[in-house]
N, CA, C, O and the ligand as a Tripos MOL2 file, in Angstrom:
@<TRIPOS>MOLECULE
protein
  205   203    52     0     0
PROTEIN
NO_CHARGES

@<TRIPOS>ATOM
      1 N         166.3590   74.6080  110.5550 N.3       1 MET1
      2 CA        165.6720   75.7440  109.9380 C.3       1 MET1
      3 C         164.9560   75.2900  108.6700 C.2       1 MET1
      4 O         165.5320   74.5770  107.8490 O.2       1 MET1
      5 N         163.7280   75.6930  108.5150 N.am      2 PRO2
      6 CA        162.9530   75.2410  107.3500 C.3       2 PRO2
      7 C         163.5590   75.7520  106.0480 C.2       2 PRO2
      8 O         164.0870   76.8620  105.9850 O.2       2 PRO2
      9 N         163.4740   74.9440  105.0410 N.am      3 SER3
     10 CA        163.9470   75.3600  103.7370 C.3       3 SER3
     11 C         162.7590   75.6260  102.8260 C.2       3 SER3
     12 O         161.6420   75.1830  103.0930 O.2       3 SER3
     13 N         163.0140   76.3440  101.7610 N.am      4 THR4
     14 CA        161.9590   76.6590  100.8090 C.3       4 THR4
     15 C         162.3450   76.0940   99.4580 C.2       4 THR4
     16 O         163.5020   76.1620   99.0450 O.2       4 THR4
     17 N         161.3780   75.5460   98.7910 N.am      5 MET5
     18 CA        161.6360   74.9640   97.4920 C.3       5 MET5
     19 C         160.6160   75.5180   96.5090 C.2       5 MET5
     20 O         159.4210   75.6000   96.7930 O.2       5 MET5
     21 N         161.1240   75.8900   95.3580 N.am      6 GLU6
     22 CA        160.2420   76.3640   94.2950 C.3       6 GLU6
     23 C         159.7650   75.1660   93.4890 C.2       6 GLU6
     24 O         160.5500   74.3150   93.0720 O.2       6 GLU6
     25 N         158.4540   75.1270   93.2830 N.am      7 VAL7
     26 CA        157.8770   74.0130   92.5430 C.3       7 VAL7
     27 C         157.0660   74.5600   91.3830 C.2       7 VAL7
     28 O         156.3350   75.5390   91.5240 O.2       7 VAL7
     29 N         157.2030   73.9260   90.2550 N.am      8 LYS8
     30 CA        156.4770   74.3430   89.0600 C.3       8 LYS8
     31 C         155.5440   73.2290   88.6370 C.2       8 LYS8
     32 O         155.9190   72.0570   88.6320 O.2       8 LYS8
     33 N         154.3170   73.6050   88.2790 N.am      9 CYS9
     34 CA        153.3640   72.6350   87.7630 C.3       9 CYS9
     35 C         153.4690   72.6140   86.2460 C.2       9 CYS9
     36 O         153.3850   73.6560   85.5950 O.2       9 CYS9
     37 N         153.6500   71.4410   85.6950 N.am     10 VAL10
     38 CA        153.8720   71.3330   84.2600 C.3      10 VAL10
     39 C         152.6460   70.7970   83.5250 C.2      10 VAL10
     40 O         152.7210   70.4540   82.3450 O.2      10 VAL10
     41 N         151.5200   70.7270   84.2290 N.am     11 SER11
     42 CA        150.3140   70.2520   83.5750 C.3      11 SER11
     43 C         149.8440   71.2600   82.5290 C.2      11 SER11
     44 O         149.8180   72.4640   82.7870 O.2      11 SER11
     45 N         149.4790   70.7720   81.3670 N.am     12 ASP12
     46 CA        149.0510   71.6630   80.2930 C.3      12 ASP12
     47 C         147.7620   72.3910   80.6370 C.2      12 ASP12
     48 O         147.5120   73.4870   80.1350 O.2      12 ASP12
     49 N         146.9550   71.7970   81.4800 N.am     13 ASP13
     50 CA        145.6590   72.3800   81.8090 C.3      13 ASP13
     51 C         145.7170   73.3230   83.0050 C.2      13 ASP13
     52 O         144.6990   73.8830   83.4110 O.2      13 ASP13
     53 N         146.8820   73.4930   83.5540 N.am     14 CYS14
     54 CA        147.0000   74.2560   84.7840 C.3      14 CYS14
     55 C         147.5580   75.6470   84.5130 C.2      14 CYS14
     56 O         148.4820   75.8200   83.7180 O.2      14 CYS14
     57 N         146.9860   76.6200   85.1800 N.am     15 GLU15
     58 CA        147.4300   78.0040   84.9920 C.3      15 GLU15
     59 C         148.4380   78.4270   86.0430 C.2      15 GLU15
     60 O         148.9590   79.5420   86.0110 O.2      15 GLU15
     61 N         148.7020   77.5380   86.9600 N.am     16 LEU16
     62 CA        149.6670   77.8670   87.9960 C.3      16 LEU16
     63 C         151.0810   77.6440   87.4650 C.2      16 LEU16
     64 O         151.4330   76.5320   87.0710 O.2      16 LEU16
     65 N         151.8670   78.6760   87.4570 N.am     17 ASP17
     66 CA        153.2210   78.5560   86.9310 C.3      17 ASP17
     67 C         154.1860   78.0260   87.9810 C.2      17 ASP17
     68 O         154.9910   77.1320   87.7170 O.2      17 ASP17
     69 N         154.0890   78.5890   89.1590 N.am     18 MET18
     70 CA        155.0920   78.2470   90.1420 C.3      18 MET18
     71 C         154.5910   78.6050   91.5280 C.2      18 MET18
     72 O         153.8570   79.5780   91.7020 O.2      18 MET18
     73 N         154.9830   77.8320   92.4930 N.am     19 PHE19
     74 CA        154.6660   78.1910   93.8640 C.3      19 PHE19
     75 C         155.7990   77.7700   94.7690 C.2      19 PHE19
     76 O         156.6360   76.9410   94.4140 O.2      19 PHE19
     77 N         155.8020   78.3510   95.9210 N.am     20 GLU20
     78 CA        156.8350   78.0100   96.8790 C.3      20 GLU20
     79 C         156.2910   77.0000   97.8650 C.2      20 GLU20
     80 O         155.1980   77.1560   98.4090 O.2      20 GLU20
     81 N         157.0630   75.9810   98.0790 N.am     21 ASN21
     82 CA        156.7100   75.0210   99.1130 C.3      21 ASN21
     83 C         157.6050   75.2800  100.3140 C.2      21 ASN21
     84 O         158.8270   75.1410  100.2530 O.2      21 ASN21
     85 N         156.9620   75.6580  101.3960 N.am     22 HIS22
     86 CA        157.7300   75.9500  102.5950 C.3      22 HIS22
     87 C         157.7760   74.7130  103.4790 C.2      22 HIS22
     88 O         156.7600   74.2620  104.0080 O.2      22 HIS22
     89 N         158.9380   74.1990  103.6160 N.am     23 TYR23
     90 CA        159.1010   73.0460  104.4860 C.3      23 TYR23
     91 C         158.8530   73.4470  105.9290 C.2      23 TYR23
     92 O         159.1740   74.5530  106.3630 O.2      23 TYR23
     93 N         158.2820   72.5210  106.6380 N.am     24 THR24
     94 CA        158.1010   72.7470  108.0660 C.3      24 THR24
     95 C         158.8780   71.6910  108.8340 C.2      24 THR24
     96 O         159.4180   70.7500  108.2520 O.2      24 THR24
     97 N         158.9250   71.8550  110.1040 N.am     25 TYR25
     98 CA        159.7560   70.9640  110.9120 C.3      25 TYR25
     99 C         159.2410   69.5320  110.9310 C.2      25 TYR25
    100 O         159.9970   68.5940  111.1830 O.2      25 TYR25
    101 N         157.9580   69.3730  110.6640 N.am     26 ASP26
    102 CA        157.4130   68.0220  110.7720 C.3      26 ASP26
    103 C         157.3900   67.2700  109.4480 C.2      26 ASP26
    104 O         156.7810   66.2050  109.3390 O.2      26 ASP26
    105 N         158.0610   67.8320  108.4380 N.am     27 VAL27
    106 CA        158.1540   67.1170  107.1640 C.3      27 VAL27
    107 C         159.1340   65.9510  107.3060 C.2      27 VAL27
    108 O         160.2510   66.1250  107.7940 O.2      27 VAL27
    109 N         158.7160   64.7940  106.8870 N.am     28 PRO28
    110 CA        159.6200   63.6300  106.9880 C.3      28 PRO28
    111 C         160.8800   63.8370  106.1630 C.2      28 PRO28
    112 O         160.8970   64.6090  105.2050 O.2      28 PRO28
    113 N         161.9100   63.1470  106.5480 N.am     29 ASP29
    114 CA        163.1850   63.2900  105.8470 C.3      29 ASP29
    115 C         163.0940   62.8510  104.3960 C.2      29 ASP29
    116 O         163.8250   63.3460  103.5380 O.2      29 ASP29
    117 N         162.1930   61.9210  104.1320 N.am     30 ASP30
    118 CA        162.1110   61.4050  102.7740 C.3      30 ASP30
    119 C         161.0790   62.1460  101.9370 C.2      30 ASP30
    120 O         160.6910   61.6830  100.8640 O.2      30 ASP30
    121 N         160.6410   63.2910  102.4270 N.am     31 HIS31
    122 CA        159.6810   64.0860  101.6750 C.3      31 HIS31
    123 C         160.3000   64.5430  100.3550 C.2      31 HIS31
    124 O         161.4260   65.0420  100.3300 O.2      31 HIS31
    125 N         159.5720   64.3740   99.2810 N.am     32 ALA32
    126 CA        160.0910   64.7430   97.9750 C.3      32 ALA32
    127 C         158.9900   65.4210   97.1760 C.2      32 ALA32
    128 O         157.8210   65.4070   97.5600 O.2      32 ALA32
    129 N         159.3870   66.0120   96.0600 N.am     33 VAL33
    130 CA        158.4340   66.7210   95.2200 C.3      33 VAL33
    131 C         157.3500   65.7790   94.7130 C.2      33 VAL33
    132 O         156.2310   66.2120   94.4370 O.2      33 VAL33
    133 N         157.6680   64.5180   94.5920 N.am     34 GLY34
    134 CA        156.7010   63.5420   94.1260 C.3      34 GLY34
    135 C         155.5680   63.3160   95.1020 C.2      34 GLY34
    136 O         154.5270   62.7660   94.7420 O.2      34 GLY34
    137 N         155.7700   63.7410   96.3390 N.am     35 ASP35
    138 CA        154.7280   63.5800   97.3510 C.3      35 ASP35
    139 C         153.7580   64.7460   97.3480 C.2      35 ASP35
    140 O         152.7350   64.7130   98.0330 O.2      35 ASP35
    141 N         154.0780   65.7740   96.5790 N.am     36 LEU36
    142 CA        153.2350   66.9660   96.5670 C.3      36 LEU36
    143 C         152.1770   66.8670   95.4800 C.2      36 LEU36
    144 O         152.2990   66.0990   94.5250 O.2      36 LEU36
    145 N         151.1410   67.6650   95.6570 N.am     37 SER37
    146 CA        150.1760   67.8090   94.5800 C.3      37 SER37
    147 C         149.9620   69.2980   94.3530 C.2      37 SER37
    148 O         150.1120   70.1090   95.2660 O.2      37 SER37
    149 N         149.6110   69.6380   93.1300 N.am     38 CYS38
    150 CA        149.4380   71.0350   92.7790 C.3      38 CYS38
    151 C         148.2530   71.6380   93.5400 C.2      38 CYS38
    152 O         147.1630   71.0650   93.5350 O.2      38 CYS38
    153 N         148.4550   72.7810   94.1890 N.am     39 PRO39
    154 CA        147.3610   73.4050   94.9300 C.3      39 PRO39
    155 C         146.2940   74.0000   94.0130 C.2      39 PRO39
    156 O         145.2030   74.3530   94.4600 O.2      39 PRO39
    157 N         146.6140   74.1030   92.7580 N.am     40 TYR40
    158 CA        145.6680   74.6970   91.8150 C.3      40 TYR40
    159 C         144.8390   73.6260   91.1040 C.2      40 TYR40
    160 O         143.6090   73.6770   91.1250 O.2      40 TYR40
    161 N         145.4990   72.6710   90.4860 N.am     41 CYS41
    162 CA        144.7740   71.6730   89.7050 C.3      41 CYS41
    163 C         144.7150   70.3260   90.4090 C.2      41 CYS41
    164 O         143.9900   69.4260   89.9830 O.2      41 CYS41
    165 N         145.4760   70.1900   91.4790 N.am     42 GLY42
    166 CA        145.4500   68.9450   92.2230 C.3      42 GLY42
    167 C         146.2490   67.8370   91.5740 C.2      42 GLY42
    168 O         146.2720   66.7100   92.0690 O.2      42 GLY42
    169 N         146.9020   68.1470   90.4760 N.am     43 GLY43
    170 CA        147.7040   67.1560   89.7890 C.3      43 GLY43
    171 C         149.0470   66.9650   90.4550 C.2      43 GLY43
    172 O         149.4100   67.6800   91.3890 O.2      43 GLY43
    173 N         149.7660   65.9990   89.9620 N.am     44 SER44
    174 CA        151.0720   65.7030   90.5370 C.3      44 SER44
    175 C         152.1880   65.8890   89.5280 C.2      44 SER44
    176 O         153.2910   65.3700   89.6990 O.2      44 SER44
    177 N         151.8890   66.6380   88.4710 N.am     45 ASP45
    178 CA        152.9290   66.9040   87.4650 C.3      45 ASP45
    179 C         153.7760   68.0740   87.9020 C.2      45 ASP45
    180 O         153.7360   69.1450   87.2980 O.2      45 ASP45
    181 N         154.5340   67.8680   88.9430 N.am     46 LEU46
    182 CA        155.3190   68.9410   89.5260 C.3      46 LEU46
    183 C         156.7980   68.6760   89.3560 C.2      46 LEU46
    184 O         157.2590   67.5370   89.4160 O.2      46 LEU46
    185 N         157.5230   69.7460   89.1450 N.am     47 VAL47
    186 CA        158.9750   69.6290   89.0810 C.3      47 VAL47
    187 C         159.5750   70.6240   90.0590 C.2      47 VAL47
    188 O         159.0630   71.7280   90.2430 O.2      47 VAL47
    189 N         160.6480   70.2170   90.6690 N.am     48 GLU48
    190 CA        161.3310   71.0940   91.6150 C.3      48 GLU48
    191 C         162.2870   71.9970   90.8550 C.2      48 GLU48
    192 O         162.9760   71.5660   89.9300 O.2      48 GLU48
    193 N         162.3160   73.2630   91.2640 N.am     49 ILE49
    194 CA        163.1920   74.2240   90.6220 C.3      49 ILE49
    195 C         164.2960   74.5940   91.5980 C.2      49 ILE49
    196 O         164.0360   74.9800   92.7380 O.2      49 ILE49
    197 N         165.4980   74.4720   91.1430 N.am     50 GLU50
    198 CA        166.6220   74.8390   91.9980 C.3      50 GLU50
    199 C         166.6960   76.3520   92.1510 C.2      50 GLU50
    200 O         166.6230   77.0980   91.1740 O.2      50 GLU50
    201 N         166.8410   76.7770   93.3690 N.am     51 VAL51
    202 CA        166.9460   78.2260   93.6250 C.3      51 VAL51
    203 C         168.2220   78.5250   94.3840 C.2      51 VAL51
    204 O         168.4970   79.6840   94.6960 O.2      51 VAL51
    205 ZN        148.7030   72.4670   88.5000 Zn       52 ZN52
@<TRIPOS>BOND
     1     1     2 1
     2     2     3 1
     3     3     4 2
     4     3     5 am
     5     5     6 1
     6     6     7 1
     7     7     8 2
     8     7     9 am
     9     9    10 1
    10    10    11 1
    11    11    12 2
    12    11    13 am
    13    13    14 1
    14    14    15 1
    15    15    16 2
    16    15    17 am
    17    17    18 1
    18    18    19 1
    19    19    20 2
    20    19    21 am
    21    21    22 1
    22    22    23 1
    23    23    24 2
    24    23    25 am
    25    25    26 1
    26    26    27 1
    27    27    28 2
    28    27    29 am
    29    29    30 1
    30    30    31 1
    31    31    32 2
    32    31    33 am
    33    33    34 1
    34    34    35 1
    35    35    36 2
    36    35    37 am
    37    37    38 1
    38    38    39 1
    39    39    40 2
    40    39    41 am
    41    41    42 1
    42    42    43 1
    43    43    44 2
    44    43    45 am
    45    45    46 1
    46    46    47 1
    47    47    48 2
    48    47    49 am
    49    49    50 1
    50    50    51 1
    51    51    52 2
    52    51    53 am
    53    53    54 1
    54    54    55 1
    55    55    56 2
    56    55    57 am
    57    57    58 1
    58    58    59 1
    59    59    60 2
    60    59    61 am
    61    61    62 1
    62    62    63 1
    63    63    64 2
    64    63    65 am
    65    65    66 1
    66    66    67 1
    67    67    68 2
    68    67    69 am
    69    69    70 1
    70    70    71 1
    71    71    72 2
    72    71    73 am
    73    73    74 1
    74    74    75 1
    75    75    76 2
    76    75    77 am
    77    77    78 1
    78    78    79 1
    79    79    80 2
    80    79    81 am
    81    81    82 1
    82    82    83 1
    83    83    84 2
    84    83    85 am
    85    85    86 1
    86    86    87 1
    87    87    88 2
    88    87    89 am
    89    89    90 1
    90    90    91 1
    91    91    92 2
    92    91    93 am
    93    93    94 1
    94    94    95 1
    95    95    96 2
    96    95    97 am
    97    97    98 1
    98    98    99 1
    99    99   100 2
   100    99   101 am
   101   101   102 1
   102   102   103 1
   103   103   104 2
   104   103   105 am
   105   105   106 1
   106   106   107 1
   107   107   108 2
   108   107   109 am
   109   109   110 1
   110   110   111 1
   111   111   112 2
   112   111   113 am
   113   113   114 1
   114   114   115 1
   115   115   116 2
   116   115   117 am
   117   117   118 1
   118   118   119 1
   119   119   120 2
   120   119   121 am
   121   121   122 1
   122   122   123 1
   123   123   124 2
   124   123   125 am
   125   125   126 1
   126   126   127 1
   127   127   128 2
   128   127   129 am
   129   129   130 1
   130   130   131 1
   131   131   132 2
   132   131   133 am
   133   133   134 1
   134   134   135 1
   135   135   136 2
   136   135   137 am
   137   137   138 1
   138   138   139 1
   139   139   140 2
   140   139   141 am
   141   141   142 1
   142   142   143 1
   143   143   144 2
   144   143   145 am
   145   145   146 1
   146   146   147 1
   147   147   148 2
   148   147   149 am
   149   149   150 1
   150   150   151 1
   151   151   152 2
   152   151   153 am
   153   153   154 1
   154   154   155 1
   155   155   156 2
   156   155   157 am
   157   157   158 1
   158   158   159 1
   159   159   160 2
   160   159   161 am
   161   161   162 1
   162   162   163 1
   163   163   164 2
   164   163   165 am
   165   165   166 1
   166   166   167 1
   167   167   168 2
   168   167   169 am
   169   169   170 1
   170   170   171 1
   171   171   172 2
   172   171   173 am
   173   173   174 1
   174   174   175 1
   175   175   176 2
   176   175   177 am
   177   177   178 1
   178   178   179 1
   179   179   180 2
   180   179   181 am
   181   181   182 1
   182   182   183 1
   183   183   184 2
   184   183   185 am
   185   185   186 1
   186   186   187 1
   187   187   188 2
   188   187   189 am
   189   189   190 1
   190   190   191 1
   191   191   192 2
   192   191   193 am
   193   193   194 1
   194   194   195 1
   195   195   196 2
   196   195   197 am
   197   197   198 1
   198   198   199 1
   199   199   200 2
   200   199   201 am
   201   201   202 1
   202   202   203 1
   203   203   204 2
@<TRIPOS>SUBSTRUCTURE
     1 MET1         2 RESIDUE 1 A MET
     2 PRO2         6 RESIDUE 1 A PRO
     3 SER3        10 RESIDUE 1 A SER
     4 THR4        14 RESIDUE 1 A THR
     5 MET5        18 RESIDUE 1 A MET
     6 GLU6        22 RESIDUE 1 A GLU
     7 VAL7        26 RESIDUE 1 A VAL
     8 LYS8        30 RESIDUE 1 A LYS
     9 CYS9        34 RESIDUE 1 A CYS
    10 VAL10       38 RESIDUE 1 A VAL
    11 SER11       42 RESIDUE 1 A SER
    12 ASP12       46 RESIDUE 1 A ASP
    13 ASP13       50 RESIDUE 1 A ASP
    14 CYS14       54 RESIDUE 1 A CYS
    15 GLU15       58 RESIDUE 1 A GLU
    16 LEU16       62 RESIDUE 1 A LEU
    17 ASP17       66 RESIDUE 1 A ASP
    18 MET18       70 RESIDUE 1 A MET
    19 PHE19       74 RESIDUE 1 A PHE
    20 GLU20       78 RESIDUE 1 A GLU
    21 ASN21       82 RESIDUE 1 A ASN
    22 HIS22       86 RESIDUE 1 A HIS
    23 TYR23       90 RESIDUE 1 A TYR
    24 THR24       94 RESIDUE 1 A THR
    25 TYR25       98 RESIDUE 1 A TYR
    26 ASP26      102 RESIDUE 1 A ASP
    27 VAL27      106 RESIDUE 1 A VAL
    28 PRO28      110 RESIDUE 1 A PRO
    29 ASP29      114 RESIDUE 1 A ASP
    30 ASP30      118 RESIDUE 1 A ASP
    31 HIS31      122 RESIDUE 1 A HIS
    32 ALA32      126 RESIDUE 1 A ALA
    33 VAL33      130 RESIDUE 1 A VAL
    34 GLY34      134 RESIDUE 1 A GLY
    35 ASP35      138 RESIDUE 1 A ASP
    36 LEU36      142 RESIDUE 1 A LEU
    37 SER37      146 RESIDUE 1 A SER
    38 CYS38      150 RESIDUE 1 A CYS
    39 PRO39      154 RESIDUE 1 A PRO
    40 TYR40      158 RESIDUE 1 A TYR
    41 CYS41      162 RESIDUE 1 A CYS
    42 GLY42      166 RESIDUE 1 A GLY
    43 GLY43      170 RESIDUE 1 A GLY
    44 SER44      174 RESIDUE 1 A SER
    45 ASP45      178 RESIDUE 1 A ASP
    46 LEU46      182 RESIDUE 1 A LEU
    47 VAL47      186 RESIDUE 1 A VAL
    48 GLU48      190 RESIDUE 1 A GLU
    49 ILE49      194 RESIDUE 1 A ILE
    50 GLU50      198 RESIDUE 1 A GLU
    51 VAL51      202 RESIDUE 1 A VAL
    52 ZN52       205 GROUP 0 **** ****
């Protein structure tokens, strides 16, 4: 079953506070927050938020 992870962008120039990353079945096992990029600013200053 897919899991959901809350991700926050910490870039000073970004107005996006938080978004949900919905895992899908085809995500590799080693997928991590470091592999994501912000959908708003395209940066990689993302931190995972425990929910
Ligand atoms: Zn951002």
